[in-house]
Residue, then its C-alpha position, 0 to 999 in steps of 0.5 A: t446480531l451480525a450487524i451489532a457485532l460488526v459495529i462493535i468490531l469496527f469501533l474497536l479497530w478504530k479505537i486500537d488505531f487511535i490508541a497507537t496514534i496517541l502513544t506515538l505522539k506521546n513518544l515524541k522526544p524533544e531532543l534530536p537523537e545523537e546518531f542523526r546529528g550532522i544529517w539532521d539539525d534541530a530545526k528539521y527535527a522540530e519540523s518532523q515532529k510538527y509533520e508527525k502531529a499534522q499527519a496524526q491529526f489528519g489520520v484521526l479526523s479522516s478515520i472518524a469521518g470514514l467510520t461515521t459515514l459508513l455507519v450513516f450510509w449503512f443504517m440509512g439504508g444506503f446499501g439497500w438503495l444501491d441494490s434496488f437501483s442496480r436491479g432497476f436496470d433489469q439487465g441480468p446478474i452480471v450487469t446488475g452486479l457491475v452496477f452495484v460494485g461500480g456504484m460502491y467504487l464511485l461513492g468511495w471515490f467521491y467520498s475520498l476526493p476531498f481528503d486526497l485534495y486536502h492531504t496533497f494541497v494543504l498538508e503536504e504543501k505546508f511541509g514542502f513536499n507537494k509538487t503536484t499541480p492541479g492539472t496533474f492531480i486531475t489528470d491522475q484521477i481521470k487516468s486512474l478511473f479509466i484504468t480501473t474501469l478498463i481492468g476492473a469491470p472485466f475482472i469483476a464480470l469474470l468473478l460474477w460469472i464464475f460464482q454463478s456458473v461454476d462448481n467450486a467457484w472459489v477455487w476457480a476464482w482464486i486461480s483466475v485472480t492469481v493469474i491476472s495478478l501475476a500478469l499485471t505485475y509483469l505488464a504494469p512496468s511497461f504499460i501502466l506506470p508510464l501513463f503516470n510517470k516518465f522513465e528515462p534511462l540512467e545516463d552513463g557515468e560513475l553511478n551507472d557503472e557502480i550499479q552495474a558492478m554491484a548487480k554483477k557481483c550479486e549475480f542479479p539479472l538487472t536489465e534496465i536502470s531508469v530515473m523516474d520523475g518523482s519530483k513531478r508529484s512530491a519532494k520525497a525520495n524513493a527507489f523500487f524494483t520491477g520485473m519478473g524472472k530474469r528481467k529485473k528493472i530498477a527505477l530511481y526517483d530523480t529526487l533520490v539521485e539528486k540527494q544521495t552519493v554514489p556509494e549511498l545509492v549503491a547501498v540502497l540498490a544492494h538492499e533491494i537486491g538483498h530482498f531478491k537474493c534472500k528469497h523475500i519476493v518469492q516468500r511474499l508471493v507464496l503467502s499472497v497466493v495462500q492468503m488469496a485462497v483463504i479469502f476466496f474460500l470465505l468469500g464463497m461462504a459469505t455469498d451463499a444465501g443458503n447458509e446461516f452466515g450468508r442469510q445474516l450478512f445480506a439481512a444485516f445490510g438490507v440487500q437481496p442476496s447476490h454475489a456482487a453484494g456479497f463481494v462488497l459486504f464481505m470486505l467489511v466483515f473480513k476487515p478484522v481478519s484482514r487487520v490480523i493478516s496485515i499485522l503478521m505480514n508487517t512483522l515478516s516484512r520488518k524481519h525481511e528489511f533487517e535481512a536485506d540491510a545485512y546483505a547490503a552491508d556484507q556486499q559493500g564490506t561496510p554498513e556505513n553507506l547504508v546507514s548514511a543513506l537511511k539517515k538522509l532519506s529519513a531527513e528528506n522525508l521528515s520521518n518520525l525517528t521515535p514511533h511507539p513500538f505499538e504503532v510499529f507492531l500494528d502498521h509499520s512494514h519497515p523497522p524504525v530507522l534508528t533500530r535499523i541503524k543499531m542493528l547494522r552497527s551491531r553486526 
């Protein structure tokens, strides 16, 4: 019963995403919106629509392949085979669990590798975005596997030990994950991100002075401004904040610095500061911690072979009861709930983006710098200017660019 229900739910989730994609493709407009003339031109707009169609086709085909592969692996006994293989080492529940989880991770990595290669070296290359060399791609994969093993294996081992050894295991697992996640958030900018990208201090000059002035005006504890070699992998532009507490850092993609004026870059910075000043980061952190508590509470139920749901879960996938198998299978069963949570979080995120936009406009005394920056970013990234509202509702953490501009202008 559980297996049939899950197959139906997975198909319905795929169908909803497929409908959203079709609606967005039908919503593409042949005429460039007047608001974007001067930054965009007709040729670039036509290219953005080709890019959107190519992305949609890739997304639909990869999602069909993903769902099909999952169902074939499942009903051909793949989960049961991996479970038997893991137990064959006869090394105790923690090692057995690590082999099972690690095996699932490697299978997923091997499966996704051809899609990653195609997306990077065919699709992104076709539209002029890809700057990744084969050497960089291979090095990135090796580094990612190494870091995942170095951090993930002890992390999974800890969870397995907690669930088999401690009363109220879900509570202690939740606390452990929260502490580790916060630690990684603090350490990643200094120890993990530099493994993949080079960060150079922003040179002294007008841009540095204006950013520092804006941070001081907003009483924002900015301690470091870096330029990241984003052009090493992509022609797309971006910026992000890192750091916790009173040690905030900003990283600007070199592609962003090259293509935006100083007032526009300061507007982007002011927008990011707006998230901090409007308490968005704290709100998201609290919601994330609460969400994690719910997940681990349900995970505790799913990995308990003593209740009816746990028994059905393990039987549906043809595996013997174990916490490791429960972790993996729970992620599949939890998918519809995760989808609902994602929609709610995206709704909140879009609200936060409007608030951060308003903050940036107020701090600069005009919305025009941010409007101009958004237009340029959309043009450089070949963004879809007319996504369908249903797709925005389902998947977009940011409102459409035109909607943001209209909201900024209406203040």
